[in-house]
C-alpha positions as CSV (number, residue, x, y, z in Angstrom):
1,M,0.1,0.0,0.2
2,L,2.8,2.4,0.8
3,W,4.8,2.1,-2.9
4,P,3.0,4.9,-4.4
5,V,4.0,7.2,-1.7
6,S,7.9,5.6,-2.0
7,A,7.6,6.2,-5.8
8,L,6.4,9.9,-5.1
9,F,9.3,10.0,-2.3
10,Q,12.0,8.8,-5.2
11,A,11.3,11.3,-7.7
12,L,11.3,14.2,-5.1
13,T,14.9,13.2,-4.0
14,I,16.1,12.8,-7.5
15,I,14.5,16.4,-8.5
16,R,15.5,17.9,-5.5
17,R,18.8,16.5,-6.0
18,A,19.4,17.8,-9.5
19,A,18.0,21.2,-8.4
20,Q,20.5,21.7,-5.2
21,Q,23.7,20.2,-6.2
22,S,26.1,21.6,-8.4
23,K,28.4,20.1,-10.5
24,K,30.9,23.5,-10.6
25,R,33.6,23.0,-8.2
26,P,33.4,26.1,-6.0
27,A,36.4,28.4,-6.2
28,D,36.7,29.2,-2.6
29,L,37.0,24.9,-2.0
30,T,40.8,25.1,-0.5
31,A,40.6,21.6,0.4
32,P,39.1,17.9,-1.2
33,L,35.7,17.6,0.3
34,I,34.8,13.6,1.0
35,V,31.1,12.6,2.0
36,I,30.9,9.8,4.4
37,G,27.0,8.8,4.2
38,N,24.5,6.1,3.7
39,I,21.1,5.6,1.7
40,S,19.6,4.2,4.6
41,L,18.0,4.8,7.9
42,G,19.8,3.6,10.9
43,G,23.4,3.8,12.0
44,T,25.5,1.8,9.6
45,G,29.1,2.7,11.3
46,K,30.1,5.6,9.0
47,T,31.1,7.7,12.4
48,P,33.9,5.3,13.5
49,L,34.8,4.9,9.8
50,L,35.2,8.7,10.0
51,I,37.6,8.7,12.9
52,A,39.5,5.4,11.2
53,L,40.0,7.5,8.4
54,S,41.3,11.1,10.2
55,Q,43.5,8.7,11.8
56,E,44.7,7.0,8.7
57,L,45.1,10.7,6.7
58,Q,47.0,11.7,9.6
59,K,49.3,9.4,9.6
60,Q,50.0,9.9,6.1
61,G,51.0,13.6,6.9
62,F,47.5,15.2,6.4
63,K,45.9,17.5,8.2
64,P,41.9,16.5,8.4
65,G,39.2,19.1,9.1
66,I,35.6,17.3,9.7
67,V,32.3,18.7,9.5
68,S,29.0,17.8,11.0
69,R,25.4,18.0,11.3
70,G,25.9,18.2,15.0
71,Y,22.8,15.5,15.7
72,G,22.0,15.9,19.5
73,G,23.1,18.8,20.3
74,H,21.8,22.3,20.8
75,A,24.5,25.4,20.1
76,P,23.7,28.9,21.1
77,G,25.1,30.0,17.7
78,Y,26.7,28.0,14.2
79,P,29.0,26.9,12.8
80,L,30.3,25.8,16.6
81,A,33.9,24.9,16.4
82,V,33.9,21.4,18.8
83,N,37.0,20.2,20.7
84,S,37.5,18.2,23.8
85,D,36.5,20.9,26.3
86,S,33.2,21.0,24.5
87,D,29.8,20.7,26.3
88,V,28.2,17.4,24.5
89,S,24.9,19.3,24.6
90,Q,25.9,21.7,22.3
91,S,27.8,19.9,19.7
92,G,26.3,16.5,19.5
93,D,27.7,13.2,21.0
94,E,29.6,12.3,17.3
95,A,30.8,15.3,16.5
96,F,32.4,15.4,20.6
97,L,33.6,12.1,20.2
98,I,35.3,12.9,16.7
99,A,36.9,16.1,18.1
100,E,38.2,13.7,20.8
101,K,39.2,10.9,19.2
102,T,40.9,12.6,16.3
103,G,42.2,15.7,17.6
104,C,41.3,17.3,14.6
105,P,39.0,20.5,14.0
106,V,35.8,19.7,13.8
107,Y,32.5,22.5,12.9
108,V,29.0,21.5,13.2
109,D,25.9,24.0,11.6
110,P,22.8,22.4,10.0
111,D,24.0,24.2,7.3
112,R,26.8,22.1,6.5
113,S,28.1,24.3,3.9
114,A,27.9,27.2,6.7
115,A,30.5,24.7,8.8
116,L,32.9,24.0,5.8
117,H,33.4,28.0,5.1
118,A,34.3,28.3,8.7
119,L,36.4,25.7,8.8
120,L,38.5,26.5,5.8
121,F,38.4,29.9,6.7
122,R,39.9,29.8,10.6
123,E,41.7,26.3,10.0
124,D,44.6,25.4,8.4
125,V,43.2,22.0,6.8
126,D,44.3,20.3,3.4
127,V,41.3,17.7,3.4
128,V,37.9,17.6,4.6
129,L,35.9,14.8,5.4
130,S,32.1,15.6,6.3
131,D,30.3,13.0,8.7
132,D,27.0,11.9,7.0
133,G,25.8,14.8,4.6
134,L,25.3,12.3,1.2
135,Q,21.8,13.4,1.6
136,H,22.3,17.4,2.1
137,Y,22.9,17.9,-1.4
138,K,23.8,22.0,-1.2
139,L,26.9,20.7,-0.3
140,Y,29.6,20.3,-2.8
141,R,31.2,17.2,-2.9
142,D,34.4,16.1,-4.5
143,L,34.3,12.4,-3.2
144,E,31.6,10.5,-1.7
145,I,32.0,7.1,0.6
146,V,28.7,4.6,1.4
147,V,28.6,2.7,4.3
148,V,26.5,-0.4,3.8
149,D,25.5,-2.3,7.2
150,G,26.6,-5.8,6.5
151,Q,24.0,-7.8,8.0
152,R,20.7,-5.4,7.5
153,L,22.0,-4.2,4.1
154,F,19.2,-2.5,2.0
155,S,15.9,-4.7,4.0
156,N,13.1,-4.6,1.2
157,G,15.0,-2.3,-1.8
158,F,12.2,0.5,-1.1
159,C,12.2,4.1,-0.5
160,I,10.6,5.7,2.9
161,P,8.2,5.1,4.0
162,A,7.8,1.6,2.2
163,G,11.4,1.0,2.8
164,P,13.9,2.0,4.5
165,L,16.5,4.0,1.8
166,R,17.0,7.3,1.6
167,E,17.7,7.2,-1.9
168,S,17.1,4.2,-4.2
169,M,20.4,1.3,-4.7
170,Y,21.0,2.9,-8.1
171,R,23.0,5.4,-5.9
172,L,25.4,3.1,-5.3
173,N,26.5,3.4,-9.2
174,E,27.6,7.0,-8.9
175,V,29.6,7.3,-5.8
176,Q,33.4,6.7,-5.7
177,H,34.0,4.0,-2.7
178,I,31.4,1.7,-0.8
179,V,32.0,0.2,2.5
180,V,30.5,-2.7,4.0
181,N,30.5,-2.5,7.6
182,G,30.8,-6.9,8.6
183,E,30.0,-9.5,6.1
184,P,27.3,-9.1,4.5
185,A,24.1,-11.1,4.9
186,R,24.0,-12.2,1.4
187,E,25.5,-11.3,-2.3
188,I,23.9,-8.3,-4.0
189,P,25.7,-7.0,-7.5
190,Q,25.7,-3.9,-6.2
191,L,28.4,-4.6,-3.5
192,A,30.6,-6.3,-6.2
193,R,33.2,-3.4,-5.6
194,A,33.0,-3.0,-2.5
195,S,36.0,-2.7,0.3
196,R,35.1,-4.5,3.6
197,M,35.1,-2.9,7.8
198,Q,34.9,-4.6,10.7
199,L,34.8,-3.5,14.2
200,E,36.4,-5.4,16.9
201,P,35.8,-5.2,20.5
202,R,38.9,-4.7,22.6
203,T,38.3,-3.1,25.8
204,L,35.8,-2.1,28.5
205,V,36.6,1.1,30.0
206,N,35.3,2.0,33.6
207,L,33.7,5.6,33.1
208,V,34.9,7.0,36.4
209,S,38.0,5.2,37.2
210,G,39.1,4.9,33.5
211,E,40.3,1.3,34.5
212,K,40.7,-1.2,31.3
213,R,39.6,-4.7,31.1
214,P,39.8,-6.8,28.1
215,F,36.7,-7.9,26.1
216,A,38.2,-11.1,25.5
217,G,37.5,-13.4,28.8
218,A,35.1,-13.1,31.8
219,P,36.0,-9.0,32.8
220,F,33.4,-9.6,35.3
221,N,32.8,-11.7,38.2
222,T,31.1,-14.6,37.7
223,G,27.0,-14.6,38.0
224,N,26.8,-11.1,37.1
225,K,24.5,-9.4,34.4
226,L,25.5,-6.8,31.6
227,Q,22.9,-3.9,31.6
228,A,23.3,-2.7,27.9
229,V,22.5,0.8,27.5
230,S,21.8,2.4,24.4
231,A,20.9,5.4,22.1
232,L,21.7,4.1,18.7
233,G,20.7,3.9,15.0
234,N,21.0,0.5,15.2
235,P,21.8,-1.0,18.6
236,E,20.9,-5.0,17.7
237,R,24.6,-4.2,16.2
238,F,26.0,-3.2,19.8
239,Y,23.8,-6.2,21.7
240,A,25.3,-8.8,19.6
241,L,28.8,-8.0,20.2
242,L,28.0,-8.1,24.3
243,E,26.2,-11.2,23.5
244,R,29.9,-12.5,23.0
245,L,30.3,-12.3,26.6
246,P,29.4,-15.6,29.0
247,Y,26.9,-13.0,31.3
248,Q,23.0,-12.4,31.0
249,L,22.1,-9.3,28.7
250,E,19.2,-7.0,29.7
251,T,18.9,-4.2,27.2
252,F,17.8,-0.3,27.6
253,T,17.0,0.9,24.7
254,F,16.6,4.6,23.7
255,P,15.8,6.8,20.9
256,D,19.4,7.6,18.6
257,H,21.4,10.9,20.1
258,H,19.2,10.7,23.1
259,N,21.0,13.3,25.8
260,F,21.2,10.7,28.6
261,T,20.5,12.6,32.7
262,A,21.0,10.4,35.9
263,A,16.8,10.0,36.2
264,D,17.0,7.8,32.5
265,F,18.9,5.6,34.9
266,K,16.8,5.7,38.1
267,Q,13.4,5.1,36.1
268,H,14.6,2.5,33.7
269,S,15.4,0.7,37.5
270,I,18.8,0.2,36.2
271,D,20.6,-2.2,38.9
272,E,23.8,0.6,40.2
273,H,25.2,-2.9,41.8
274,Q,25.7,-4.6,38.2
275,P,27.6,-3.5,35.2
276,V,26.3,-1.0,33.0
277,V,27.9,-1.4,29.3
278,M,27.2,1.7,26.3
279,T,29.1,2.6,23.5
280,E,32.0,5.1,23.6
281,K,29.7,7.5,21.6
282,D,26.6,7.3,24.0
283,A,29.7,7.5,27.2
284,V,30.2,10.9,26.7
285,K,26.7,11.9,27.4
286,C,27.2,10.1,30.5
287,R,29.9,11.5,32.5
288,Q,29.0,14.1,34.1
289,F,27.1,11.7,36.4
290,A,28.5,8.3,36.0
291,K,28.9,5.6,38.8
292,N,31.5,2.9,39.4
293,N,29.4,0.2,37.3
294,F,29.4,2.7,34.5
295,W,31.6,1.3,31.5
296,Y,31.9,2.0,27.3
297,L,33.1,-0.7,25.2
298,S,36.3,0.5,23.3
299,V,36.3,-1.2,19.2
300,E,38.8,-1.1,16.9
301,V,38.2,-0.4,13.2
302,N,40.2,-2.6,10.7
303,L,39.6,-1.2,7.2
304,E,41.5,-3.4,3.9
305,S,44.5,-1.2,3.2
306,Q,43.5,-1.1,-0.7
307,F,41.0,0.7,0.0
308,V,42.7,3.3,2.3
309,E,45.3,3.6,-0.5
310,R,42.6,4.1,-3.4
311,L,41.3,6.7,-1.1
312,I,44.0,8.5,-0.7
313,E,45.3,8.3,-4.6
314,D,41.8,9.7,-5.1
315,I,42.8,12.9,-2.4
316,R,45.8,13.7,-4.6
317,Q,44.2,13.8,-7.6
318,V,41.5,16.0,-6.6
319,S,44.4,18.2,-4.8
320,I,46.1,19.1,-8.2
321,L,42.9,19.5,-10.1
């Protein structure tokens, strides 16, 4: 029944993109711009990929800058420069975590073009990464990377509201790089040229003491249950990681980008005598009221070396244009 509405949504998306997206590179764009996004609703792993790529580029001598929408944040004014001393309620969780993990200059603004202009004017950068923004067509881009969740893929293949897609799968033919997060549930032709990334759990880190315990094995006392708290686009992937541990798992799911307060944990009767485990992205919003049983899971992003090499070559090609 929703298919006609889905078809209309797809048509309007094509029209909006044609009307808003310029093929002419702006004269004031002084650094290659890479957009990292997805074509489906929900989390796919684009922020961990952006962090990993920023770190790889720094190793290669680049000076990356980053722009973001700042989802979940409410700043008194924009564009907002974000660093490790920023107020996460203003910057949003993703932008704060990116700034803290990479040390790169990060600017947020609902208008990503405004964030880009502020970044290029105020900072010394030679490549820019955009966290999300694939459908923010007013933002010019030199390169596009689409991140796909390997387990969910594209569901029924329909656009909103009949399915989960923001754009049709044909869009994959137009981007420079596709990265699949995890092993794909099935083979589909559109992913034949895709690269792979894996998120591997490494350590559990205590929010109060900073103590680190290895993920593998049994880091907690026998008989404990784990209370998994998340405010993610796709919490099931996080829960699946924790199910590897030999404990009973109780899950508490909040809306994506939820701004946690101490009251959230009381209202849901979360046991302060049992471990609470969350992602690092959610943990940055809980530091001010964290208790001794609060932990976050630190993961390592593994990328194919060939993908990184191809991307760096593409960046260098854009730089000499």
